[in-house]
N, C-alpha and C positions, 0 to 999 in steps of 0.2 A: 656497911651496915644496911644502908637503904636498899642496896641490891638484894641482900639476904632477905629483908622483910618483904620486898616485892615478889621475890621467888617463893617465899612461904605463902603469901596470899594467893599466888597463882596455883600453887600446889593444892591448897585447901579448896579453891574454886573447882579445880579439876576433880578432886576427890568427891565433892558434892555432886558434880555432874555425873560421874561414874556411878555413885550410889543411886542417883535418880534412875539411871539407865538400868541398874540392876534390879529395880522394882518390877512389879508385874506389868507386862506389856501386852498380854493377850488375855483380856478380861471378858468374861461372860456375865452379863447383868440379868438377873432374874427378879423382876419386879419393876413395874413402870416408874415408880418414884425414884428408884436407884439409878435407872438409866437417865432420867432427867437430871439428877444430881451430878452424875458424871459429866454430862454435857454442860451443866451450869458451871462446873469447875474448870471447863476448858480442856478436859482430858479425854475427849471422845475418840481421839486417834488411837487410844489403847483398847477400845472396845472392838471385839471381833464377832460377837453374837449377842442376841437379846431374846427375851421370851415374848410371847404373844401379847402380854399386857403392855409392853414397851412400845407405845405408838406416838410418843412425843419426845423430842421434836421430829418433824417429818423425815429428817435425814436418817433417823434410827431405823426406819422401815427398810432401808437398803441393806441392813445387816442381816445375816442368817438368823432365822427364827428357830429356836430350839424347843418350842412347844409352850403350852399353857403352864403357868407356874405351879398349878396344883395337880397337874397330870403330866409330870415330866418323865421322859425316857432317859435313863443314864447314858445309853449309847448316843443319843442325840446331843446331849450336853457335852460329853467328853470327845465326841467326834471332831470338834473344831480345834482340839489341842490347846485348851486354855492353860494359862499359868496362874489364874486366880478366878474363882467363882464367887461373885457377890450375889447373895440371895436374901430376900425378905424372910423373916420368920413365918412359918406356915406354908412354905413351899413344900411340894410333895409329889406323889405320895411318900409316906415315911420310908417304905422299902427302897424306893428310888434314891432318896437322899442318903440312905445307908450305903448303897453302892457307890454313889458319887463321893461320899466322904472317905470311903475305903481306898479310893484311887489316890495316886500320888500328886494330887493337885490341892492347894490350899483352898478351903471354903470359909468365907466370912459370912456369917448369918447376922443380919441386921434386925434387931427387934423393932416392933412397930406399935405405936399407940396413936390414937386419933385425936391429937391435940397439939398445941404449940410445941411443947417439950418433945413430943414424938418426932416432929419434923426436924427440929434442931439436932436431936440425937442421931437421926439418920445422916444428916450432913456431916456431923463429926465422925461417925463410924466410917463413912465412905472416904472422907479425907484421910483418916488414919490408914485405912487399907491401901490407899493409893500413894501414901507418903507425901501428901500435899496438905498437911495440917494447917499451915498458915492461910492458904487460899480458902480452905473449908471454914476456918474461923471467920474470915472476912465475909464469905457468903452467908454463914449463919447470922451474922450481925445484920446484914441487909434483910434477910428473911424475917428475923425477929422483929425488926422495926415495922415491916409491912404488916405482919400479923397483929402487932400492937395497935396499929392504925385501924385495922379492920375490926378488932375487938372494941376499940374505943368508940367507933362509929355507931355501934348498936348497944352500948353499955346502958343507955338511959331509956330503953324501950320498956314501957310499963306493962304492955299487954302483948306478949309474944304470940306470934302466929303458931297454931298447932299444925305440925307438918307430918304427913304420912308419907314415908318413902316406900314406894312399891318397887321391888326388884324385878318381879315378873307377874304375868297374869295368864300363864299357860293353862289352857283348859278352863278359863274363867276363875281359876283359883288364885287368890291374891297372896303373894309371897311378900311379906313386908318386914322392915327393919325394926328390931327392938333396940336395946341398949348395947353399948360396947362395940358398935360397928363404925365403919368410916362414915356412913350416912348419918348416924347419930351424932358423931363428932362434928360434921360439917353443919348440920342443922343448928347445933349449939353455937358454933363459931359465927354463924350468920344472924344470931339473935333470935332464933326460933326455938320452939319447944317440940320435942319428939312426941307425937300423939300416942306412941306405943312404948310403954315402959314396964310392961308386965313380964318381959323375958329378955334374955340376952341373945344376940345373933339375929338370924332370920328364920321366920316360921310362916306357915300358912295361916291366914286369919279366917275365923268363922265370920259369918254375916253379922252375928251379934257383936263380935269384937270390933268390927269395922264401924258399926253404927254407934257403939259406945265410945269409940275413940273420937268421933266427931271432928275430923280434921278440917281446918280452915283452908289448907293447901295440900294438894297431892304433888309430890316430887318424884320424878322418874329420870332414868338415863335415856339419852338418845343412843339407840343401838343401830337403827337403820333397818330397812327391809320390813319383813313381817314380824319382827320382834317388838316393834313399838306399838302398843295399843293405841288406837285412835280415840279421839274424844267420844265417838259413838260407842266404842267398846266400854268405856268407863261408865257412860250414862246408862247402858243396858245391863250393867252388873247391878242387881237390885240394891245390895247393901251400899255400894259406892254411890249410887244415884241418890241415896237418901242423906248423904253427908253434906255439910255446908260447903265443902270444896267443890263438889260436883254441881250443886245448885248454883253456885256463883261462877262456875266455869274456871276455877282457879287451879290449873294444872301447869306445872313448870317442868320443862325438860332441859337437861344440861348434859354435855359430853361427859361420859362416865369417868375417863382418866383424869379430866380436869376437875370434876366434882369430888371424886373420891380418892385421888392419888395421894394426898398428904405429902407433897413434895414442894419444890420451889414455887409452884403456882398457886399454892393453897390460899394465900391471902387474897389473890385476885378472884379465886372461885367463891370465897366467903363474901367478898364485896358484891360480886354479881348476884349471888343468891339473895343477899340481903336487899339489894335493889329490887329484885323481882318480888320479894315477900312484902316490902314496905313502900316501894315507890311506884308499883305497878309497871315496872320496867321489865321488858322481856329478857329472860336469860337465854343466851344462845351460846 
């Protein structure tokens, strides 16, 4: 009887191993947070390609780049012969996604919302798609605890900083975040208040809107090269120069993937931004 039981256990273990091997082994991740989650789950050996937004961890940069997630080429995505495509909701353009979905490759589209629940839902979705639900549940628990700690740290702030997130200043025109964006979600996680709540998404602001917003802090991404406005650029933009943020020289720059990714590092990003908003600590 003991021999039979041991044989049955061995058979079940072998079946589990075969089932795992039968899962997707050639995965393309489209969306930086999804790539980070795959690495955080320890399943990076199954990744064969990533999109341009997938820049962390550094090892991911060695993978073939299939293009920017909102300007994908079906030929580029399918050329690496994937057996699963993981993509964030909003990848496109729509016609490219139609072609990709019509190919004989499973596509898992992961919804995105810019809050704690959204991060945890991403982890669950990736874990299910990769067949590692147990590991995903454990990762989600750790992330949830970290996010709770970050939220608790700013829960008692009575006078939240008014933050203006500037996406770009091309041609001197200020493109800023309204509601429902990753920037809006991160500002709230860090205990701040979005200075722009009149519209969803990103729009160019008039000078009047900038002055009316009266931000205490200007938040921007570190992009590198000529894409980063210098402090002089900000001070010479008349409307921005008139804001409390510019007058006090309160401009925070953070790595874009870290700040806006809403993945495994989001709690750390919220803590760093909160420190920069309220402790005069530089965000880097």
